[in-house]
C-alpha positions in Angstrom: 102.1 98.2 84.6 101.4 99.8 88.0 104.8 100.8 89.1 103.1 104.1 89.8 99.4 104.9 90.2 98.4 108.6 90.2 94.9 109.7 91.1 94.6 113.4 90.1 91.7 115.6 91.2 89.2 112.8 90.5 85.5 113.7 90.9 82.5 111.4 90.4 78.8 112.0 90.9 75.7 109.8 90.6 72.1 111.0 90.1 73.0 114.5 91.2 74.9 113.3 94.3 78.7 113.9 94.5 80.4 110.6 95.5 84.0 111.7 95.2 85.3 115.3 95.5 88.6 116.0 93.8 90.5 113.0 95.3 94.2 113.0 94.7 96.7 110.3 95.7 100.0 108.8 94.5 100.7 105.1 95.1 104.2 103.8 94.3 105.4 100.3 93.7 105.8 98.4 97.0 103.4 100.7 98.8 100.9 99.3 101.2 98.1 101.9 101.2 95.2 101.9 103.7 91.8 103.6 103.1 89.4 104.0 106.0 86.3 106.0 106.7 82.5 105.6 107.4 80.1 103.8 105.1 79.2 106.0 102.1 82.4 108.0 102.2 83.5 106.9 98.7 86.1 104.2 99.6 84.7 101.4 97.4 83.9 103.8 94.6 87.6 104.7 94.4 88.6 101.0 94.1 86.0 100.5 91.3 87.5 103.5 89.5 90.9 102.0 89.7 89.5 98.8 88.2 88.1 100.8 85.3 84.5 99.9 86.2 83.6 103.6 86.1 85.2 106.6 84.5 85.6 109.8 86.6 83.5 112.9 85.7 86.7 114.9 85.9 90.3 114.4 86.8 92.6 111.5 85.8 93.8 108.1 86.9 97.2 107.4 85.5 99.0 104.0 85.5 102.8 104.5 85.0 102.0 108.0 83.5 99.3 106.7 81.0 95.7 107.8 81.3 93.5 104.8 82.3 91.1 105.8 79.4 93.9 105.1 76.9 94.8 101.8 78.5 91.3 100.3 78.5 89.5 98.3 81.1 90.7 94.8 79.9 94.4 95.7 80.0 93.8 97.3 83.5 92.0 94.2 84.8 94.8 91.9 83.5 97.2 93.7 85.9 95.0 94.0 88.9 93.8 91.6 91.6 90.7 92.8 93.3 88.8 91.3 96.2 85.4 92.9 97.0 83.0 92.4 99.9 80.6 90.4 97.8 83.2 87.8 96.8 82.1 84.8 94.7 81.5 81.3 96.1 82.3 78.6 93.5 81.1 75.0 94.0 84.2 73.4 92.5 87.3 71.7 94.1 89.4 73.8 96.4 92.4 73.7 94.1 90.4 75.0 91.2 88.7 77.6 93.5 92.0 79.2 94.3 93.4 78.6 90.8 90.6 80.8 89.3 92.8 83.7 90.5 94.9 83.2 87.3 93.4 81.1 84.5 96.1 82.2 82.0 98.6 79.7 83.4 98.6 76.0 84.1 97.2 75.2 87.5 100.1 74.8 90.0 99.4 73.0 93.3 102.6 74.3 95.0 101.6 77.9 94.2 98.0 77.2 95.2 99.2 75.8 98.6 101.4 78.9 99.2 98.5 81.2 98.4 96.3 79.2 100.8 99.0 79.3 103.5 99.2 83.1 103.1 95.4 83.4 103.4 95.3 81.1 106.5 93.1 78.5 104.9 95.6 75.7 104.1 95.0 73.9 107.4 91.3 73.7 106.7 91.7 72.5 103.2 94.3 69.9 104.1 91.9 68.3 106.6 89.1 67.9 104.1 88.3 64.4 102.8 90.2 64.8 99.6 92.4 67.7 100.6 92.8 70.2 97.8 90.7 68.0 95.5 87.7 68.2 97.7 84.5 69.7 96.2 83.5 72.9 98.0 79.9 74.1 98.6 76.6 72.5 99.1 75.3 72.1 95.5 76.7 68.6 95.2 76.3 65.5 97.4 80.0 65.2 98.1 80.6 68.9 98.6 82.0 70.3 101.8 80.4 73.6 103.0 82.6 76.2 104.5 81.9 79.0 107.0 81.6 82.6 105.6 85.0 83.4 107.1 86.6 80.4 105.4 85.0 81.3 102.1 86.5 84.8 102.5 89.9 83.2 103.0 89.4 81.2 99.8 88.7 84.5 98.0 91.8 86.1 99.5 93.9 83.0 98.5 92.6 83.4 95.0 94.0 87.0 95.0 97.4 85.9 96.3 97.5 83.2 93.6 96.8 85.7 90.9 100.2 87.4 91.5 99.4 90.7 89.8 101.4 94.0 90.3 98.4 95.9 91.8 96.3 94.3 94.6 93.0 96.0 95.7 91.1 94.6 98.7 87.8 95.9 99.9 87.1 94.8 103.5 89.1 91.6 103.1 88.8 90.7 106.8 85.1 91.6 107.5 84.2 88.0 108.4 87.4 87.2 110.2 88.4 87.4 113.8 91.4 89.5 115.0 93.9 86.6 114.8 92.9 85.6 111.3 92.9 89.3 110.3 96.5 89.7 111.4 97.5 86.6 109.4 95.9 88.1 106.3 97.7 91.4 106.8 101.0 89.7 107.3 100.5 87.7 104.1 99.5 90.9 102.2 102.5 92.8 103.5 104.8 90.0 102.3 103.1 89.8 99.0 103.2 93.6 98.5 107.0 93.9 98.9 107.5 93.9 95.2 103.9 95.0 94.3 101.4 97.6 95.2 98.6 97.0 97.7 95.5 99.1 98.5 93.3 97.9 101.3 89.9 99.3 102.4 88.5 98.6 105.8 86.2 100.0 108.4 88.5 98.5 111.0 91.3 100.9 111.8 93.3 98.0 113.2 93.5 96.5 109.7 95.2 99.5 108.2 97.4 100.8 111.0 100.4 98.8 109.5 100.0 100.6 106.2 102.8 102.8 104.8 100.2 105.5 104.2 96.6 105.9 105.4 93.8 108.0 103.8 90.8 108.8 105.9 87.8 109.4 103.8 84.8 111.5 104.8 81.9 112.5 102.6 83.8 111.8 99.4 87.0 113.5 100.2 90.3 112.8 101.9 89.9 114.4 105.4 93.3 113.2 106.8 96.3 111.3 105.5 99.6 110.0 107.0 101.0 107.0 108.8 99.1 105.6 111.8 101.6 107.3 114.1 101.2 110.7 112.3 97.5 110.5 112.3 97.4 109.7 116.0 99.7 112.6 116.7 97.3 115.0 114.8 94.5 114.0 117.3 91.9 114.5 114.6 89.0 112.3 113.4 91.2 109.2 112.8 92.6 109.6 116.4 89.1 109.9 117.9 87.7 106.9 116.0 90.8 104.7 116.9 90.4 105.6 120.5 86.7 104.8 120.5 87.2 101.5 118.6 89.7 100.4 121.2 87.6 101.5 124.2 90.1 104.1 125.2 89.3 107.5 126.7 91.0 110.8 126.1 
């Protein structure tokens, strides 16, 4: 599944308010798609539609040409890895924390370590008292608490470990510094070579490496293109990128 994702004229409203206005996009296998825009512009809602949490009021979401409504949420979720801003914190050993990304296979330490390396958390885990067997969190006496940024890397490692064809990440680097963010993006780019990745971020620096960027505004796609193309247009994306980087016209 998910060699091709088609979003066709999707609309969604809630309590009389329009959240998404006829959104259309095509995402092919191997694409690294970036979605940016201000809070409340509909970015996270689109991700939740792709996960099957909601059904659009009108329009269609197709996976390999099949309507998501016919596939069903369970089958969709089995082929998707999603990391949201409110990621879960599990008070269990590090190896099991990451291994929760895929509970359908036998826990594989080598694969867990590779996922941790890609997420930039292997060095932290390796230095814990019992390495990957160290209990994480503060609910138990022998637990090791992590910073919010380190917990976020654990959640991302969990996504890398899952190894599904479609990867959806909502603000995956919100608690990370610029260096850690770049490491995550490099890992995501490598992971998405044979997969499809969609990343949402308010940081334009996070998505400038994407194959295609959609700029959301008030529930619709205001601009789209590569970073270079959007900068050349000198529109809203261009203005925000300049402002974010402290540059003047």
